[in-house]
C-alpha positions as CSV (number, residue, x, y, z in Angstrom):
1,M,0.0,0.0,0.0
2,I,1.4,3.3,-1.1
3,K,0.8,6.1,1.3
4,R,1.0,9.7,0.0
5,I,1.2,12.8,2.1
6,L,-0.4,15.8,0.4
7,I,0.9,19.1,1.6
8,F,-1.2,22.2,1.1
9,T,0.1,25.7,1.4
10,I,-2.4,27.9,3.2
11,P,-1.6,31.5,2.9
12,V,-2.3,33.5,6.0
13,V,-2.3,37.3,6.0
14,F,-1.8,39.3,9.1
15,F,-2.6,42.9,9.3
16,S,-3.1,45.6,11.8
17,C,-6.7,46.2,13.0
18,D,-5.7,49.4,14.8
19,K,-7.3,51.7,12.2
20,L,-10.4,49.6,12.1
21,Y,-10.6,49.5,15.9
22,N,-10.0,53.2,16.3
23,G,-12.2,54.1,13.4
24,I,-11.3,56.0,10.2
25,V,-13.1,59.3,9.7
26,K,-13.3,60.6,6.2
27,D,-15.1,63.7,5.3
28,L,-17.4,63.5,2.4
29,E,-18.6,66.6,0.7
30,V,-22.3,66.5,0.0
31,P,-23.2,68.8,-2.9
32,S,-25.7,71.4,-2.0
33,K,-29.0,71.8,-3.9
34,D,-31.3,74.7,-4.0
35,P,-34.8,74.0,-2.5
36,I,-37.6,73.2,-4.9
37,L,-41.1,74.5,-4.4
38,T,-43.6,71.7,-3.5
39,C,-47.4,71.9,-3.6
40,Q,-50.2,69.4,-3.1
41,L,-53.9,70.0,-3.7
42,F,-56.2,67.0,-3.5
43,V,-59.8,67.8,-4.4
44,D,-63.1,66.0,-4.8
45,A,-65.8,67.2,-7.2
46,K,-68.1,67.8,-4.3
47,D,-65.6,69.9,-2.3
48,T,-66.4,73.5,-1.3
49,L,-63.4,73.8,1.0
50,I,-60.0,73.0,-0.6
51,K,-56.7,72.8,1.2
52,A,-53.3,73.3,-0.4
53,I,-50.2,71.9,1.2
54,V,-47.3,74.1,0.4
55,G,-43.6,73.7,1.2
56,Q,-40.1,73.3,-0.2
57,S,-37.8,70.4,-0.6
58,Y,-34.9,69.9,1.9
59,G,-32.0,67.6,2.4
60,I,-32.3,64.4,4.3
61,L,-30.0,65.7,7.1
62,D,-31.7,69.1,7.3
63,S,-34.3,70.1,9.8
64,V,-37.9,69.3,9.1
65,N,-39.6,71.7,6.7
66,S,-42.4,73.6,8.3
67,G,-43.8,75.4,5.3
68,I,-43.0,78.5,3.2
69,N,-44.4,82.0,3.3
70,D,-45.6,84.3,0.5
71,V,-46.6,81.6,-2.0
72,F,-49.3,82.7,-4.4
73,L,-51.8,80.0,-5.5
74,S,-54.4,80.2,-8.3
75,L,-57.0,77.6,-9.2
76,Y,-58.6,77.7,-12.7
77,K,-61.5,75.8,-14.2
78,S,-61.2,75.8,-18.0
79,D,-59.1,79.0,-17.9
80,T,-61.6,80.7,-15.6
81,L,-60.2,81.8,-12.3
82,L,-62.0,80.0,-9.4
83,A,-59.9,81.1,-6.5
84,S,-56.6,82.8,-5.6
85,W,-54.9,83.0,-2.3
86,Q,-51.6,83.5,-0.6
87,T,-49.8,81.6,2.2
88,Q,-49.7,83.8,5.3
89,S,-46.4,85.1,6.7
90,S,-47.7,84.6,10.2
91,S,-48.6,81.0,9.7
92,S,-46.4,78.1,10.7
93,S,-48.7,75.5,9.2
94,M,-48.1,73.9,5.8
95,V,-51.9,73.6,5.1
96,Y,-53.6,76.6,3.5
97,P,-57.4,76.3,3.0
98,I,-59.8,78.4,1.0
99,S,-63.6,78.2,0.7
100,L,-65.4,78.2,-2.6
101,S,-68.9,79.6,-3.3
102,M,-70.0,76.3,-4.9
103,P,-68.7,72.8,-5.4
104,L,-65.8,72.4,-7.8
105,S,-67.7,70.3,-10.4
106,N,-71.0,68.7,-11.1
107,G,-69.1,65.7,-12.4
108,T,-68.9,66.9,-16.0
109,A,-66.2,64.8,-17.8
110,G,-63.5,66.6,-19.7
111,V,-63.4,69.8,-17.5
112,V,-59.8,70.9,-17.0
113,Y,-58.6,72.2,-13.7
114,R,-55.2,73.9,-13.4
115,L,-53.3,74.9,-10.3
116,E,-50.6,77.5,-10.4
117,C,-48.2,78.0,-7.5
118,S,-45.4,80.6,-7.5
119,H,-42.9,82.1,-5.1
120,A,-40.7,85.1,-6.1
121,G,-37.8,84.0,-3.9
122,L,-37.5,80.6,-5.5
123,N,-38.0,82.2,-9.0
124,E,-40.2,79.4,-10.3
125,Q,-43.8,78.6,-11.0
126,L,-45.4,75.2,-10.6
127,V,-48.3,74.2,-12.9
128,G,-50.4,71.1,-12.7
129,E,-53.5,70.1,-14.7
130,Q,-56.1,67.5,-14.2
131,V,-59.0,66.5,-16.5
132,V,-62.3,65.3,-14.8
133,P,-62.8,61.7,-15.7
134,S,-66.2,60.1,-16.6
135,K,-68.4,58.7,-13.9
136,A,-68.3,55.0,-13.2
137,I,-71.1,52.9,-14.8
138,V,-71.9,50.1,-12.4
139,E,-74.0,47.1,-13.3
140,D,-75.2,43.9,-11.6
141,L,-74.1,44.8,-8.1
142,N,-74.6,42.1,-5.5
143,S,-73.4,42.0,-1.9
144,S,-73.4,39.6,1.0
145,Y,-71.7,39.4,4.4
146,T,-70.7,36.8,7.0
147,I,-68.7,36.5,10.2
148,D,-65.0,35.8,9.5
149,T,-62.5,34.5,12.1
150,A,-59.7,33.4,9.7
151,D,-57.1,35.9,11.1
152,G,-57.9,35.3,14.8
153,Y,-60.3,38.3,14.9
154,R,-64.1,38.2,14.9
155,G,-64.5,40.2,11.8
156,L,-67.3,41.0,9.3
157,L,-66.5,39.9,5.8
158,V,-68.4,41.8,3.1
159,N,-68.4,40.3,-0.4
160,Y,-69.2,42.3,-3.6
161,S,-69.6,41.4,-7.2
162,F,-70.4,43.9,-10.0
163,R,-69.3,45.0,-13.4
164,L,-67.8,48.4,-14.3
165,K,-68.7,49.2,-17.9
166,D,-66.0,50.3,-20.3
167,I,-65.9,53.9,-21.3
168,P,-64.6,54.1,-24.9
169,G,-61.6,56.2,-25.4
170,E,-60.7,56.5,-21.7
171,N,-58.5,54.5,-19.3
172,Q,-60.5,53.9,-16.2
173,Y,-59.1,54.2,-12.7
174,Y,-61.2,53.6,-9.6
175,L,-60.9,53.8,-5.8
176,L,-63.2,51.5,-3.8
177,T,-64.1,52.1,-0.1
178,G,-66.9,50.7,2.1
179,K,-68.8,51.2,5.3
180,I,-71.1,49.1,7.4
181,K,-73.8,50.1,9.9
182,Y,-75.0,47.8,12.7
183,L,-77.0,48.0,15.8
184,D,-75.1,47.5,19.1
185,S,-77.7,45.5,21.2
186,S,-75.9,46.4,24.5
187,T,-76.3,50.1,24.0
188,N,-79.0,50.2,21.3
189,D,-76.7,52.6,19.3
190,T,-76.2,52.5,15.6
191,I,-72.5,52.1,14.9
192,E,-70.9,53.1,11.5
193,A,-67.5,51.7,10.7
194,E,-65.2,51.6,7.7
195,I,-64.2,48.4,6.0
196,E,-60.4,48.1,6.6
197,N,-58.9,45.4,4.4
198,W,-59.7,44.7,0.8
199,T,-58.9,41.7,-1.5
200,T,-59.9,40.6,-4.9
201,S,-60.2,37.1,-6.3
202,N,-60.1,37.8,-10.0
203,L,-58.0,40.9,-10.5
204,A,-54.5,42.2,-9.7
205,E,-54.7,43.3,-6.1
206,R,-53.8,46.9,-5.4
207,P,-54.9,47.5,-1.8
208,S,-54.1,50.8,-0.1
209,N,-54.2,50.0,3.6
210,S,-53.6,53.6,4.6
211,L,-56.7,54.7,2.7
212,K,-58.7,51.6,3.6
213,A,-59.4,51.2,0.0
214,L,-58.9,49.1,-3.1
215,L,-57.6,50.4,-6.4
216,L,-58.9,49.1,-9.7
217,T,-58.0,49.7,-13.3
218,E,-58.7,48.2,-16.7
219,D,-54.9,48.1,-17.3
220,R,-55.3,50.0,-20.6
221,I,-57.5,47.4,-22.2
222,D,-60.8,48.6,-23.5
223,Q,-63.1,46.2,-21.8
224,D,-65.6,45.9,-19.0
225,I,-64.2,45.1,-15.6
226,N,-65.9,42.2,-13.7
227,V,-65.1,42.7,-10.1
228,L,-65.2,40.1,-7.3
229,C,-63.9,41.7,-4.1
230,S,-64.1,41.4,-0.3
231,G,-63.6,43.8,2.5
232,R,-63.1,43.1,6.2
233,Y,-64.0,45.0,9.3
234,Y,-61.9,43.3,12.0
235,D,-63.4,44.5,15.3
236,F,-66.9,43.3,14.9
237,P,-68.1,42.9,18.6
238,Y,-68.4,39.4,20.0
239,N,-71.7,40.3,21.7
240,V,-73.3,41.5,18.4
241,D,-75.2,39.1,16.1
242,P,-74.5,39.7,12.4
243,S,-78.2,39.8,11.8
244,V,-78.3,43.3,13.3
245,V,-76.2,44.7,10.4
246,I,-78.4,47.5,9.0
247,E,-76.6,48.2,5.7
248,T,-73.4,48.0,3.8
249,T,-72.2,50.8,1.6
250,L,-69.8,50.6,-1.3
251,S,-68.4,53.8,-2.7
252,I,-66.7,53.9,-6.1
253,K,-64.7,57.0,-7.0
254,T,-63.3,57.6,-10.5
255,L,-59.7,58.8,-10.4
256,T,-57.4,60.6,-12.8
257,S,-54.4,58.6,-14.0
258,D,-52.1,60.9,-12.0
259,Y,-53.9,60.5,-8.7
260,F,-54.0,56.7,-9.3
261,Q,-50.3,56.6,-9.9
262,F,-49.7,58.8,-6.8
263,I,-51.7,56.5,-4.5
264,E,-49.8,53.5,-5.9
265,S,-46.4,55.1,-5.4
266,Y,-47.4,56.3,-1.9
267,T,-48.5,52.8,-1.0
268,T,-45.2,51.4,-2.2
269,Y,-43.3,54.1,-0.2
270,Q,-45.2,53.2,3.0
271,N,-44.6,49.5,2.5
272,T,-40.8,49.9,1.9
273,F,-39.5,53.1,3.6
274,T,-38.4,51.2,6.8
275,N,-36.7,48.4,4.8
276,P,-33.1,49.2,4.2
277,F,-32.9,46.5,1.4
278,A,-35.9,47.8,-0.6
279,E,-35.4,49.8,-3.8
280,P,-35.9,53.5,-3.4
281,S,-39.5,54.6,-4.2
282,R,-40.3,57.9,-5.8
283,L,-43.7,59.6,-5.3
284,H,-45.5,60.3,-8.5
285,S,-45.7,64.0,-9.3
286,N,-47.7,65.9,-12.0
287,M,-46.5,69.4,-11.2
288,V,-44.2,70.9,-13.9
289,E,-41.1,72.6,-12.6
290,G,-41.5,71.3,-9.1
291,I,-42.8,68.5,-6.9
292,G,-46.5,67.9,-6.0
């Protein structure tokens, strides 16, 4: 029997850990960037009180932005001035409301709204436009509800089925929310609560938990949308029989493409901003020359 001895050479590198132990400080120069004007204005067709959120961008290491003074805002409806107002120099808030004499719109599709926002010090003007979309056309709506204990809670599960008719020439975007009313037998009070969690069984799920809503779109295909969805209200009382549910309400709002994309990007941001391994998410903006 022949015995062989195999000799391996294992390189070993020794180095000083003194610098690592004591720490190496290296100054990095972060390029400065001029602030950008930011403005948000979310409105509903039925609104008579609108609130603009005005501010300016700031670095991640800077102190929190508390707003900006002397910003001029103008809201137009098809080139007709509806309202103009200015942020107050004495205000520390970022929210600036103004009341209108009548609701923004009667739901007429195709009406163009334009928001202009300017500040002399920042030498720029933000402009954003939105076109009122067509109302949703809902057919064959059916609903049912049952007690659900699948997640360890005694919740009320509300099921909906309906069809959203296609509107030729438009890409449809919708926001679904729901409420329930039930009678609390212990107090004899009528309780109204929002449906909190949404799922769909036949469509791409786009839940927005922060809004307690479900987003739906035809995904740029001209066709009717057949919807099978469910919403849960988790804290349905143990001492309440489901037979005392008085009504369930489903609200379907038609959204613009920009608002739909903003909600999707905001939902992604909320789901990932605490995860250091997640890809950076950017909020959708439709304001030219700025953010908003």
